[in-house]
Biopython code that builds the backbone (N, CA, C, O; Angstrom):
import numpy as np
from Bio.PDB.StructureBuilder import StructureBuilder

atoms = [
    (1, "UNK", "N", (-30.865, 33.614, 17.182)),
    (1, "UNK", "CA", (-30.252, 33.748, 15.803)),
    (1, "UNK", "C", (-30.732, 32.604, 15.042)),
    (1, "UNK", "O", (-31.096, 32.805, 13.883)),
    (2, "UNK", "N", (-30.783, 31.457, 15.524)),
    (2, "UNK", "CA", (-31.217, 30.220, 14.912)),
    (2, "UNK", "C", (-32.723, 30.509, 14.340)),
    (2, "UNK", "O", (-33.018, 30.346, 13.156)),
    (3, "UNK", "N", (-33.568, 30.929, 15.271)),
    (3, "UNK", "CA", (-35.032, 31.066, 14.873)),
    (3, "UNK", "C", (-35.125, 32.097, 13.836)),
    (3, "UNK", "O", (-36.035, 31.985, 13.014)),
    (4, "UNK", "N", (-34.208, 33.218, 13.745)),
    (4, "UNK", "CA", (-34.304, 34.205, 12.733)),
    (4, "UNK", "C", (-33.552, 33.791, 11.478)),
    (4, "UNK", "O", (-33.565, 34.580, 10.534)),
    (5, "UNK", "N", (-32.934, 32.701, 11.370)),
    (5, "UNK", "CA", (-32.236, 32.276, 10.334)),
    (5, "UNK", "C", (-31.019, 33.094, 10.100)),
    (5, "UNK", "O", (-30.551, 33.174, 8.965)),
    (6, "UNK", "N", (-30.473, 33.715, 11.125)),
    (6, "UNK", "CA", (-29.286, 34.573, 11.102)),
    (6, "UNK", "C", (-27.962, 33.646, 11.079)),
    (6, "UNK", "O", (-26.921, 33.996, 10.523)),
    (7, "UNK", "N", (-28.131, 32.458, 11.736)),
    (7, "UNK", "CA", (-27.114, 31.607, 11.964)),
    (7, "UNK", "C", (-27.543, 30.092, 11.910)),
    (7, "UNK", "O", (-28.582, 29.757, 12.481)),
    (8, "UNK", "N", (-26.827, 29.233, 11.287)),
    (8, "UNK", "CA", (-27.253, 27.808, 11.095)),
    (8, "UNK", "C", (-26.090, 26.975, 11.798)),
    (8, "UNK", "O", (-24.930, 27.167, 11.434)),
    (9, "UNK", "N", (-26.383, 26.051, 12.799)),
    (9, "UNK", "CA", (-25.401, 25.486, 13.449)),
    (9, "UNK", "C", (-24.704, 24.484, 12.382)),
    (9, "UNK", "O", (-25.311, 23.953, 11.451)),
    (10, "UNK", "N", (-23.394, 24.323, 12.658)),
    (10, "UNK", "CA", (-22.642, 23.493, 11.712)),
    (10, "UNK", "C", (-23.194, 22.016, 11.358)),
    (10, "UNK", "O", (-23.071, 21.524, 10.236)),
    (11, "UNK", "N", (-23.750, 21.439, 12.329)),
    (11, "UNK", "CA", (-24.331, 20.006, 12.136)),
    (11, "UNK", "C", (-25.559, 20.195, 11.167)),
    (11, "UNK", "O", (-25.941, 19.188, 10.570)),
    (12, "UNK", "N", (-26.154, 21.280, 10.971)),
    (12, "UNK", "CA", (-27.261, 21.387, 10.109)),
    (12, "UNK", "C", (-27.019, 22.128, 8.796)),
    (12, "UNK", "O", (-27.926, 22.293, 7.980)),
    (13, "UNK", "N", (-25.864, 22.539, 8.624)),
    (13, "UNK", "CA", (-25.354, 23.212, 7.343)),
    (13, "UNK", "C", (-25.238, 22.219, 6.147)),
    (13, "UNK", "O", (-24.677, 21.132, 6.287)),
    (14, "UNK", "N", (-25.725, 22.580, 5.095)),
    (14, "UNK", "CA", (-25.532, 21.740, 3.772)),
    (14, "UNK", "C", (-24.134, 21.681, 3.425)),
    (14, "UNK", "O", (-23.424, 22.683, 3.334)),
    (15, "UNK", "N", (-23.724, 20.437, 3.222)),
    (15, "UNK", "CA", (-22.162, 20.265, 2.790)),
    (15, "UNK", "C", (-22.035, 20.863, 1.495)),
    (15, "UNK", "O", (-22.905, 20.656, 0.649)),
    (16, "UNK", "N", (-20.935, 21.659, 1.227)),
    (16, "UNK", "CA", (-20.496, 22.295, 0.075)),
    (16, "UNK", "C", (-19.738, 21.144, -0.648)),
    (16, "UNK", "O", (-18.793, 20.579, -0.098)),
    (17, "UNK", "N", (-20.165, 20.816, -1.872)),
    (17, "UNK", "CA", (-19.470, 19.809, -2.641)),
    (17, "UNK", "C", (-18.085, 20.185, -3.114)),
    (17, "UNK", "O", (-17.248, 19.312, -3.345)),
    (18, "UNK", "N", (-17.830, 21.481, -3.261)),
    (18, "UNK", "CA", (-16.555, 22.031, -3.773)),
    (18, "UNK", "C", (-15.523, 21.817, -2.630)),
    (18, "UNK", "O", (-14.368, 21.563, -2.974)),
    (19, "UNK", "N", (-15.808, 21.889, -1.356)),
    (19, "UNK", "CA", (-14.915, 21.775, -0.317)),
    (19, "UNK", "C", (-15.118, 20.568, 0.542)),
    (19, "UNK", "O", (-15.530, 20.674, 1.697)),
    (20, "UNK", "N", (-14.836, 19.439, -0.005)),
    (20, "UNK", "CA", (-14.996, 18.207, 0.614)),
    (20, "UNK", "C", (-13.794, 17.822, 1.420)),
    (20, "UNK", "O", (-12.691, 18.044, 0.920)),
    (21, "UNK", "N", (-13.869, 17.264, 2.622)),
    (21, "UNK", "CA", (-12.863, 16.758, 3.436)),
    (21, "UNK", "C", (-11.994, 15.747, 2.721)),
    (21, "UNK", "O", (-12.603, 14.967, 1.990)),
    (22, "UNK", "N", (-10.810, 15.632, 2.793)),
    (22, "UNK", "CA", (-9.971, 14.638, 2.177)),
    (22, "UNK", "C", (-9.070, 14.016, 3.346)),
    (22, "UNK", "O", (-8.863, 14.627, 4.394)),
    (23, "UNK", "N", (-8.581, 12.813, 3.085)),
    (23, "UNK", "CA", (-7.716, 12.238, 3.981)),
    (23, "UNK", "C", (-6.379, 12.867, 3.894)),
    (23, "UNK", "O", (-5.872, 13.205, 2.824)),
    (24, "UNK", "N", (-5.778, 13.025, 5.147)),
    (24, "UNK", "CA", (-4.412, 13.665, 5.234)),
    (24, "UNK", "C", (-3.392, 12.799, 4.564)),
    (24, "UNK", "O", (-3.651, 11.599, 4.471)),
    (25, "UNK", "N", (-2.291, 13.247, 4.096)),
    (25, "UNK", "CA", (-1.135, 12.559, 3.590)),
    (25, "UNK", "C", (-0.559, 11.758, 4.624)),
    (25, "UNK", "O", (-0.656, 12.113, 5.798)),
    (26, "UNK", "N", (0.075, 10.631, 4.267)),
    (26, "UNK", "CA", (0.546, 9.739, 5.280)),
    (26, "UNK", "C", (2.100, 10.076, 5.771)),
    (26, "UNK", "O", (2.535, 9.794, 6.888)),
    (27, "UNK", "N", (2.753, 10.650, 4.851)),
    (27, "UNK", "CA", (4.180, 10.996, 5.244)),
    (27, "UNK", "C", (4.646, 12.428, 5.251)),
    (27, "UNK", "O", (4.225, 13.251, 4.438)),
    (28, "UNK", "N", (5.486, 12.692, 6.148)),
    (28, "UNK", "CA", (6.136, 14.162, 6.077)),
    (28, "UNK", "C", (6.724, 14.385, 4.770)),
    (28, "UNK", "O", (7.440, 13.525, 4.255)),
    (29, "UNK", "N", (6.446, 15.574, 4.159)),
    (29, "UNK", "CA", (6.897, 15.979, 2.874)),
    (29, "UNK", "C", (6.171, 15.610, 1.644)),
    (29, "UNK", "O", (6.620, 15.978, 0.559)),
    (30, "UNK", "N", (5.061, 14.899, 1.721)),
    (30, "UNK", "CA", (4.277, 14.467, 0.669)),
    (30, "UNK", "C", (3.449, 15.725, 0.118)),
    (30, "UNK", "O", (3.233, 15.876, -1.084)),
    (31, "UNK", "N", (3.031, 16.559, 1.046)),
    (31, "UNK", "CA", (2.343, 17.887, 0.656)),
    (31, "UNK", "C", (2.565, 18.897, 1.767)),
    (31, "UNK", "O", (2.511, 18.608, 2.962)),
    (32, "UNK", "N", (2.810, 20.057, 1.300)),
    (32, "UNK", "CA", (2.850, 21.162, 2.174)),
    (32, "UNK", "C", (1.708, 22.167, 1.914)),
    (32, "UNK", "O", (1.564, 22.491, 0.735)),
    (33, "UNK", "N", (0.977, 22.644, 2.709)),
    (33, "UNK", "CA", (0.048, 23.722, 2.615)),
    (33, "UNK", "C", (0.556, 25.090, 2.960)),
    (33, "UNK", "O", (1.154, 25.202, 4.030)),
    (34, "UNK", "N", (0.399, 26.147, 2.198)),
    (34, "UNK", "CA", (0.930, 27.341, 2.439)),
    (34, "UNK", "C", (-0.172, 28.406, 2.242)),
    (34, "UNK", "O", (-1.115, 28.248, 1.468)),
    (35, "UNK", "N", (0.047, 29.637, 3.099)),
    (35, "UNK", "CA", (-0.847, 30.669, 2.962)),
    (35, "UNK", "C", (-0.168, 31.978, 3.572)),
    (35, "UNK", "O", (0.701, 31.834, 4.432)),
    (36, "UNK", "N", (-0.475, 33.020, 3.224)),
    (36, "UNK", "CA", (-0.112, 34.249, 3.838)),
    (36, "UNK", "C", (-1.211, 34.916, 4.623)),
    (36, "UNK", "O", (-2.360, 34.917, 4.180)),
    (37, "UNK", "N", (-0.895, 35.504, 5.814)),
    (37, "UNK", "CA", (-1.884, 36.188, 6.589)),
    (37, "UNK", "C", (-1.502, 37.532, 7.118)),
    (37, "UNK", "O", (-0.601, 37.702, 7.939)),
    (38, "UNK", "N", (-2.238, 38.474, 6.602)),
    (38, "UNK", "CA", (-1.781, 39.873, 7.089)),
    (38, "UNK", "C", (-2.615, 40.093, 8.353)),
    (38, "UNK", "O", (-3.792, 39.754, 8.480)),
    (39, "UNK", "N", (-1.862, 40.700, 9.270)),
    (39, "UNK", "CA", (-2.594, 40.939, 10.628)),
    (39, "UNK", "C", (-1.596, 41.879, 11.454)),
    (39, "UNK", "O", (-0.414, 42.038, 11.152)),
    (40, "UNK", "N", (-2.153, 42.393, 12.386)),
    (40, "UNK", "CA", (-1.431, 43.274, 13.449)),
    (40, "UNK", "C", (-0.688, 42.287, 14.384)),
    (40, "UNK", "O", (-0.957, 42.244, 15.584)),
    (41, "UNK", "N", (0.256, 41.492, 13.812)),
    (41, "UNK", "CA", (0.900, 40.609, 14.762)),
    (41, "UNK", "C", (1.708, 41.186, 16.023)),
    (41, "UNK", "O", (1.983, 40.507, 17.012)),
    (42, "UNK", "N", (2.048, 42.534, 15.849)),
    (42, "UNK", "CA", (2.736, 43.136, 16.956)),
    (42, "UNK", "C", (1.869, 43.814, 17.798)),
    (42, "UNK", "O", (2.336, 44.528, 18.685)),
    (43, "UNK", "N", (0.581, 43.682, 17.635)),
    (43, "UNK", "CA", (-0.518, 44.330, 18.650)),
    (43, "UNK", "C", (-0.343, 45.744, 18.698)),
    (43, "UNK", "O", (-0.408, 46.258, 19.815)),
    (44, "UNK", "N", (-0.109, 46.562, 17.597)),
    (44, "UNK", "CA", (0.077, 47.887, 17.639)),
    (44, "UNK", "C", (1.342, 48.544, 18.034)),
    (44, "UNK", "O", (1.490, 49.760, 18.160)),
    (45, "UNK", "N", (2.369, 47.503, 18.244)),
    (45, "UNK", "CA", (3.703, 48.053, 18.580)),
    (45, "UNK", "C", (4.577, 48.204, 17.278)),
    (45, "UNK", "O", (5.778, 48.467, 17.339)),
    (46, "UNK", "N", (3.936, 48.033, 16.167)),
    (46, "UNK", "CA", (4.636, 48.096, 14.828)),
    (46, "UNK", "C", (3.738, 47.986, 13.719)),
    (46, "UNK", "O", (2.529, 47.955, 13.950)),
    (47, "UNK", "N", (4.199, 47.919, 12.455)),
    (47, "UNK", "CA", (3.265, 47.875, 11.253)),
    (47, "UNK", "C", (2.675, 46.453, 11.169)),
    (47, "UNK", "O", (3.183, 45.473, 11.713)),
    (48, "UNK", "N", (1.571, 46.445, 10.444)),
    (48, "UNK", "CA", (0.923, 45.120, 10.163)),
    (48, "UNK", "C", (1.977, 44.369, 9.275)),
    (48, "UNK", "O", (2.690, 45.007, 8.502)),
    (49, "UNK", "N", (2.067, 42.986, 9.396)),
    (49, "UNK", "CA", (2.873, 42.319, 8.631)),
    (49, "UNK", "C", (2.101, 40.974, 8.109)),
    (49, "UNK", "O", (1.060, 40.527, 8.590)),
    (50, "UNK", "N", (2.819, 40.447, 7.055)),
    (50, "UNK", "CA", (2.236, 39.193, 6.644)),
    (50, "UNK", "C", (3.029, 38.031, 7.135)),
    (50, "UNK", "O", (4.256, 38.031, 7.047)),
    (51, "UNK", "N", (2.359, 37.047, 7.646)),
    (51, "UNK", "CA", (3.093, 35.775, 8.082)),
    (51, "UNK", "C", (2.864, 34.817, 6.961)),
    (51, "UNK", "O", (1.742, 34.424, 6.642)),
    (52, "UNK", "N", (3.977, 34.456, 6.375)),
    (52, "UNK", "CA", (3.839, 33.393, 5.336)),
    (52, "UNK", "C", (4.154, 31.965, 6.000)),
    (52, "UNK", "O", (5.249, 31.640, 6.459)),
    (53, "UNK", "N", (2.983, 31.161, 5.968)),
    (53, "UNK", "CA", (3.050, 29.929, 6.772)),
    (53, "UNK", "C", (3.208, 28.707, 5.840)),
    (53, "UNK", "O", (2.713, 28.789, 4.716)),
    (54, "UNK", "N", (3.791, 27.690, 6.174)),
    (54, "UNK", "CA", (3.878, 26.307, 5.620)),
    (54, "UNK", "C", (3.571, 25.350, 6.556)),
    (54, "UNK", "O", (4.087, 25.396, 7.673)),
    (55, "UNK", "N", (2.737, 24.423, 6.217)),
    (55, "UNK", "CA", (2.325, 23.416, 7.143)),
    (55, "UNK", "C", (2.375, 22.017, 6.454)),
    (55, "UNK", "O", (1.772, 21.807, 5.402)),
    (56, "UNK", "N", (3.049, 21.160, 7.033)),
    (56, "UNK", "CA", (3.022, 19.802, 6.433)),
    (56, "UNK", "C", (1.830, 19.173, 6.646)),
    (56, "UNK", "O", (1.332, 19.190, 7.772)),
    (57, "UNK", "N", (1.152, 18.466, 5.477)),
    (57, "UNK", "CA", (-0.165, 17.974, 5.621)),
    (57, "UNK", "C", (-0.240, 16.875, 6.564)),
    (57, "UNK", "O", (-1.170, 16.842, 7.370)),
    (58, "UNK", "N", (0.769, 15.852, 6.536)),
    (58, "UNK", "CA", (0.708, 14.654, 7.286)),
    (58, "UNK", "C", (0.922, 14.923, 8.875)),
    (58, "UNK", "O", (0.269, 14.296, 9.709)),
    (59, "UNK", "N", (1.858, 15.875, 9.220)),
    (59, "UNK", "CA", (2.330, 16.091, 10.615)),
    (59, "UNK", "C", (1.727, 17.345, 11.209)),
    (59, "UNK", "O", (1.478, 17.391, 12.413)),
    (60, "UNK", "N", (1.501, 18.298, 10.454)),
    (60, "UNK", "CA", (1.003, 19.510, 10.815)),
    (60, "UNK", "C", (2.186, 20.560, 11.279)),
    (60, "UNK", "O", (1.995, 21.682, 11.747)),
    (61, "UNK", "N", (3.370, 19.966, 11.053)),
    (61, "UNK", "CA", (4.676, 20.730, 11.459)),
    (61, "UNK", "C", (4.712, 21.999, 10.832)),
    (61, "UNK", "O", (4.606, 22.041, 9.606)),
    (62, "UNK", "N", (4.859, 23.135, 11.549)),
    (62, "UNK", "CA", (4.672, 24.540, 10.906)),
    (62, "UNK", "C", (6.154, 25.095, 10.544)),
    (62, "UNK", "O", (7.171, 24.762, 11.153)),
    (63, "UNK", "N", (6.112, 25.896, 9.572)),
    (63, "UNK", "CA", (7.349, 26.837, 9.256)),
    (63, "UNK", "C", (6.666, 28.167, 8.788)),
    (63, "UNK", "O", (5.719, 28.195, 8.003)),
    (64, "UNK", "N", (7.248, 29.259, 9.354)),
    (64, "UNK", "CA", (6.714, 30.580, 9.132)),
    (64, "UNK", "C", (7.797, 31.653, 9.229)),
    (64, "UNK", "O", (8.790, 31.555, 9.951)),
    (65, "UNK", "N", (7.497, 32.737, 8.396)),
    (65, "UNK", "CA", (8.374, 33.886, 8.367)),
    (65, "UNK", "C", (7.520, 35.139, 8.228)),
    (65, "UNK", "O", (6.445, 35.117, 7.628)),
    (66, "UNK", "N", (8.041, 36.271, 8.815)),
    (66, "UNK", "CA", (7.223, 37.528, 8.491)),
    (66, "UNK", "C", (7.742, 38.339, 7.387)),
    (66, "UNK", "O", (8.942, 38.356, 7.112)),
    (67, "UNK", "N", (6.889, 38.989, 6.771)),
    (67, "UNK", "CA", (7.277, 39.884, 5.654)),
    (67, "UNK", "C", (6.443, 41.153, 5.747)),
    (67, "UNK", "O", (5.433, 41.162, 6.450)),
    (68, "UNK", "N", (6.845, 42.264, 5.037)),
    (68, "UNK", "CA", (6.120, 43.417, 4.970)),
    (68, "UNK", "C", (4.797, 43.299, 4.176)),
    (68, "UNK", "O", (3.866, 44.035, 4.504)),
    (69, "UNK", "N", (4.658, 42.489, 3.231)),
    (69, "UNK", "CA", (3.540, 42.328, 2.379)),
    (69, "UNK", "C", (3.559, 40.901, 1.693)),
    (69, "UNK", "O", (4.602, 40.267, 1.534)),
    (70, "UNK", "N", (2.409, 40.491, 1.332)),
    (70, "UNK", "CA", (2.279, 39.241, 0.549)),
    (70, "UNK", "C", (2.441, 39.383, -0.870)),
    (70, "UNK", "O", (1.487, 39.692, -1.583)),
    (71, "UNK", "N", (3.668, 39.162, -1.351)),
    (71, "UNK", "CA", (3.981, 39.349, -2.765)),
    (71, "UNK", "C", (4.988, 38.114, -3.227)),
    (71, "UNK", "O", (5.392, 37.158, -2.564)),
    (72, "UNK", "N", (5.211, 38.433, -4.426)),
    (72, "UNK", "CA", (6.124, 37.223, -5.049)),
    (72, "UNK", "C", (7.446, 37.008, -4.309)),
    (72, "UNK", "O", (7.935, 35.891, -4.140)),
    (73, "UNK", "N", (8.020, 38.208, -3.855)),
    (73, "UNK", "CA", (9.298, 38.004, -3.211)),
    (73, "UNK", "C", (9.004, 37.225, -1.859)),
    (73, "UNK", "O", (9.677, 36.241, -1.555)),
    (74, "UNK", "N", (8.155, 37.616, -1.199)),
    (74, "UNK", "CA", (7.787, 36.965, 0.194)),
    (74, "UNK", "C", (7.476, 35.406, -0.103)),
    (74, "UNK", "O", (7.928, 34.528, 0.632)),
    (75, "UNK", "N", (6.736, 35.145, -1.146)),
    (75, "UNK", "CA", (6.325, 33.813, -1.462)),
    (75, "UNK", "C", (7.642, 32.961, -1.818)),
    (75, "UNK", "O", (7.792, 31.834, -1.346)),
    (76, "UNK", "N", (8.508, 33.500, -2.598)),
    (76, "UNK", "CA", (9.651, 32.778, -3.269)),
    (76, "UNK", "C", (10.750, 32.767, -2.048)),
    (76, "UNK", "O", (11.391, 31.732, -1.862)),
    (77, "UNK", "N", (10.939, 33.760, -1.329)),
    (77, "UNK", "CA", (12.049, 33.777, -0.227)),
    (77, "UNK", "C", (11.597, 32.783, 0.806)),
    (77, "UNK", "O", (12.405, 31.932, 1.179)),
    (78, "UNK", "N", (10.371, 32.811, 1.307)),
    (78, "UNK", "CA", (10.017, 31.916, 2.334)),
    (78, "UNK", "C", (9.967, 30.454, 1.801)),
    (78, "UNK", "O", (10.234, 29.545, 2.587)),
    (79, "UNK", "N", (9.672, 30.203, 0.635)),
    (79, "UNK", "CA", (9.630, 28.896, 0.065)),
    (79, "UNK", "C", (11.123, 28.299, 0.063)),
    (79, "UNK", "O", (11.395, 27.166, 0.460)),
    (80, "UNK", "N", (12.007, 29.186, -0.419)),
    (80, "UNK", "CA", (13.412, 28.700, -0.542)),
    (80, "UNK", "C", (13.847, 28.367, 0.917)),
    (80, "UNK", "O", (14.420, 27.304, 1.159)),
    (81, "UNK", "N", (13.553, 29.349, 1.957)),
    (81, "UNK", "CA", (13.966, 28.985, 3.204)),
    (81, "UNK", "C", (13.386, 27.638, 3.847)),
    (81, "UNK", "O", (14.019, 26.904, 4.605)),
    (82, "UNK", "N", (12.101, 27.449, 3.419)),
    (82, "UNK", "CA", (11.417, 26.097, 3.764)),
    (82, "UNK", "C", (12.248, 25.028, 3.198)),
    (82, "UNK", "O", (12.715, 24.154, 3.929)),
    (83, "UNK", "N", (12.459, 25.053, 1.915)),
    (83, "UNK", "CA", (13.272, 24.002, 1.220)),
    (83, "UNK", "C", (14.724, 23.792, 1.941)),
    (83, "UNK", "O", (15.188, 22.688, 2.225)),
    (84, "UNK", "N", (15.294, 24.925, 2.163)),
    (84, "UNK", "CA", (16.625, 24.781, 2.887)),
    (84, "UNK", "C", (16.528, 23.948, 4.162)),
    (84, "UNK", "O", (17.428, 23.177, 4.494)),
    (85, "UNK", "N", (15.503, 24.110, 4.807)),
    (85, "UNK", "CA", (15.196, 23.513, 6.250)),
    (85, "UNK", "C", (14.798, 22.025, 5.974)),
    (85, "UNK", "O", (15.469, 21.119, 6.467)),
    (86, "UNK", "N", (13.727, 21.774, 5.202)),
    (86, "UNK", "CA", (13.029, 20.527, 5.079)),
    (86, "UNK", "C", (13.122, 19.749, 3.754)),
    (86, "UNK", "O", (12.617, 18.639, 3.583)),
    (87, "UNK", "N", (13.809, 20.433, 2.847)),
    (87, "UNK", "CA", (13.852, 19.842, 1.460)),
    (87, "UNK", "C", (12.682, 20.087, 0.603)),
    (87, "UNK", "O", (11.726, 20.621, 1.164)),
    (88, "UNK", "N", (12.561, 19.786, -0.717)),
    (88, "UNK", "CA", (11.521, 19.972, -1.606)),
    (88, "UNK", "C", (10.287, 19.024, -1.233)),
    (88, "UNK", "O", (10.405, 17.803, -1.126)),
    (89, "UNK", "N", (9.148, 19.689, -1.056)),
    (89, "UNK", "CA", (7.993, 18.763, -0.788)),
    (89, "UNK", "C", (7.569, 18.065, -2.250)),
    (89, "UNK", "O", (7.925, 18.495, -3.347)),
    (90, "UNK", "N", (6.845, 17.053, -2.048)),
    (90, "UNK", "CA", (6.392, 16.292, -3.283)),
    (90, "UNK", "C", (5.396, 17.107, -3.943)),
    (90, "UNK", "O", (5.316, 17.148, -5.171)),
    (91, "UNK", "N", (4.549, 17.828, -3.086)),
    (91, "UNK", "CA", (3.537, 18.767, -3.728)),
    (91, "UNK", "C", (3.318, 19.846, -2.769)),
    (91, "UNK", "O", (3.628, 19.778, -1.580)),
    (92, "UNK", "N", (2.722, 20.932, -3.391)),
    (92, "UNK", "CA", (2.487, 22.158, -2.477)),
    (92, "UNK", "C", (1.079, 22.502, -2.853)),
    (92, "UNK", "O", (0.673, 22.423, -4.013)),
    (93, "UNK", "N", (0.280, 22.923, -1.745)),
    (93, "UNK", "CA", (-1.064, 23.421, -1.909)),
    (93, "UNK", "C", (-1.091, 24.955, -1.537)),
    (93, "UNK", "O", (-0.670, 25.338, -0.445)),
    (94, "UNK", "N", (-1.574, 25.773, -2.434)),
    (94, "UNK", "CA", (-1.664, 27.253, -1.938)),
    (94, "UNK", "C", (-2.919, 27.767, -2.393)),
    (94, "UNK", "O", (-3.585, 27.141, -3.217)),
    (95, "UNK", "N", (-3.304, 28.898, -1.901)),
    (95, "UNK", "CA", (-4.576, 29.481, -2.309)),
    (95, "UNK", "C", (-4.481, 30.161, -3.638)),
    (95, "UNK", "O", (-3.463, 30.038, -4.319)),
    (96, "UNK", "N", (-5.483, 30.861, -4.025)),
    (96, "UNK", "CA", (-5.739, 31.271, -5.320)),
    (96, "UNK", "C", (-5.192, 32.711, -5.443)),
    (96, "UNK", "O", (-5.595, 33.414, -6.370)),
    (97, "UNK", "N", (-4.331, 33.165, -4.589)),
    (97, "UNK", "CA", (-3.851, 34.507, -4.691)),
    (97, "UNK", "C", (-3.060, 34.795, -5.880)),
    (97, "UNK", "O", (-2.318, 33.967, -6.408)),
    (98, "UNK", "N", (-3.243, 36.051, -6.311)),
    (98, "UNK", "CA", (-2.614, 36.343, -7.608)),
    (98, "UNK", "C", (-1.047, 36.444, -7.580)),
    (98, "UNK", "O", (-0.424, 36.663, -8.618)),
    (99, "UNK", "N", (-0.458, 36.287, -6.433)),
    (99, "UNK", "CA", (1.034, 36.262, -6.442)),
    (99, "UNK", "C", (1.476, 34.962, -6.999)),
    (99, "UNK", "O", (2.641, 34.852, -7.380)),
    (100, "UNK", "N", (0.645, 33.960, -7.080)),
    (100, "UNK", "CA", (0.990, 32.600, -7.618)),
    (100, "UNK", "C", (0.794, 32.455, -9.068)),
    (100, "UNK", "O", (1.359, 31.563, -9.700)),
    (101, "UNK", "N", (-0.039, 33.362, -9.637)),
    (101, "UNK", "CA", (-0.380, 33.229, -11.083)),
    (101, "UNK", "C", (-0.703, 34.593, -11.605)),
    (101, "UNK", "O", (-0.932, 35.534, -10.845)),
    (102, "UNK", "N", (-0.720, 34.691, -12.890)),
    (102, "UNK", "CA", (-1.149, 36.000, -13.600)),
    (102, "UNK", "C", (-2.682, 36.012, -13.685)),
    (102, "UNK", "O", (-3.375, 35.022, -13.922)),
    (103, "UNK", "N", (-3.127, 37.274, -13.459)),
    (103, "UNK", "CA", (-4.535, 37.504, -13.424)),
    (103, "UNK", "C", (-4.950, 38.290, -14.757)),
    (103, "UNK", "O", (-6.123, 38.560, -15.015)),
    (104, "UNK", "N", (-3.954, 38.602, -15.509)),
    (104, "UNK", "CA", (-4.216, 39.345, -16.771)),
    (104, "UNK", "C", (-4.445, 38.501, -17.952)),
    (104, "UNK", "O", (-3.924, 37.386, -17.940)),
    (105, "UNK", "N", (-5.102, 38.838, -18.914)),
    (105, "UNK", "CA", (-5.275, 38.148, -20.109)),
    (105, "UNK", "C", (-3.965, 37.986, -20.914)),
    (105, "UNK", "O", (-3.266, 38.998, -20.966)),
    (106, "UNK", "N", (-3.543, 36.947, -21.511)),
    (106, "UNK", "CA", (-2.271, 36.809, -22.279)),
    (106, "UNK", "C", (-2.506, 37.731, -23.566)),
    (106, "UNK", "O", (-3.583, 37.874, -24.145)),
    (107, "UNK", "N", (-1.299, 38.324, -23.896)),
    (107, "UNK", "CA", (-1.329, 38.980, -25.215)),
    (107, "UNK", "C", (-1.246, 38.017, -26.397)),
    (107, "UNK", "O", (-1.142, 36.810, -26.174)),
    (108, "UNK", "N", (-1.286, 38.486, -27.626)),
    (108, "UNK", "CA", (-1.400, 37.580, -28.807)),
    (108, "UNK", "C", (-0.125, 36.665, -28.853)),
    (108, "UNK", "O", (-0.205, 35.451, -29.038)),
    (109, "UNK", "N", (1.028, 37.320, -28.676)),
    (109, "UNK", "CA", (2.240, 36.628, -28.711)),
    (109, "UNK", "C", (2.422, 35.521, -27.700)),
    (109, "UNK", "O", (2.959, 34.458, -28.012)),
    (110, "UNK", "N", (1.941, 35.793, -26.407)),
    (110, "UNK", "CA", (1.928, 34.742, -25.409)),
    (110, "UNK", "C", (0.970, 33.551, -25.787)),
    (110, "UNK", "O", (1.280, 32.371, -25.625)),
    (111, "UNK", "N", (-0.203, 33.975, -26.297)),
    (111, "UNK", "CA", (-1.088, 32.965, -26.722)),
    (111, "UNK", "C", (-0.610, 32.039, -27.819)),
    (111, "UNK", "O", (-0.820, 30.826, -27.792)),
    (112, "UNK", "N", (0.030, 32.650, -28.764)),
    (112, "UNK", "CA", (0.655, 31.836, -29.941)),
    (112, "UNK", "C", (1.839, 31.007, -29.405)),
    (112, "UNK", "O", (2.066, 29.907, -29.908)),
    (113, "UNK", "N", (2.553, 31.457, -28.469)),
    (113, "UNK", "CA", (3.676, 30.568, -27.809)),
    (113, "UNK", "C", (3.102, 29.639, -26.859)),
    (113, "UNK", "O", (3.818, 28.700, -26.510)),
    (114, "UNK", "N", (1.903, 29.739, -26.369)),
    (114, "UNK", "CA", (1.392, 28.875, -25.400)),
    (114, "UNK", "C", (2.032, 29.272, -24.023)),
    (114, "UNK", "O", (2.133, 28.393, -23.167)),
    (115, "UNK", "N", (2.474, 30.554, -23.758)),
    (115, "UNK", "CA", (3.165, 30.686, -22.579)),
    (115, "UNK", "C", (2.188, 30.904, -21.387)),
    (115, "UNK", "O", (2.540, 30.643, -20.236)),
    (116, "UNK", "N", (1.089, 31.335, -21.654)),
    (116, "UNK", "CA", (0.166, 31.583, -20.418)),
    (116, "UNK", "C", (-1.098, 30.741, -20.702)),
    (116, "UNK", "O", (-2.026, 30.731, -19.894)),
]
sb = StructureBuilder()
sb.init_structure("model")
sb.init_model(0)
sb.init_chain("A")
sb.init_seg("    ")
for serial, (resi, resn, name, xyz) in enumerate(atoms, 1):
    if name == "N":
        sb.init_residue(resn, " ", resi, " ")
    sb.init_atom(name, np.array(xyz, "f"), 0.0, 1.0, " ", f" {name:<3s}", serial, name[0])
structure = sb.get_structure()
């Protein structure tokens, strides 16, 4: 695969300037990383579910809950439960999924009010 340029070993890959490694936070609660992952978690014994996961950046301590889909309810409910257990983190890092932001163009009233 290497000879046919189908696969490039990690040590030979060009570093992507957009995704640079950063130093982990020093203390618990400084930053929480979150993501939802849809998967057949029950291995065919039930429906596919979304695992909403939260991971403390400094310690890696996980927090997770299952939901039927990755939507605003799942994001807000799981975050509320995270806060109830660990308090409000100083910052949160999440992916660019549209449940966290609007993907539509603002209408004229919203533009004039600066709402979006």
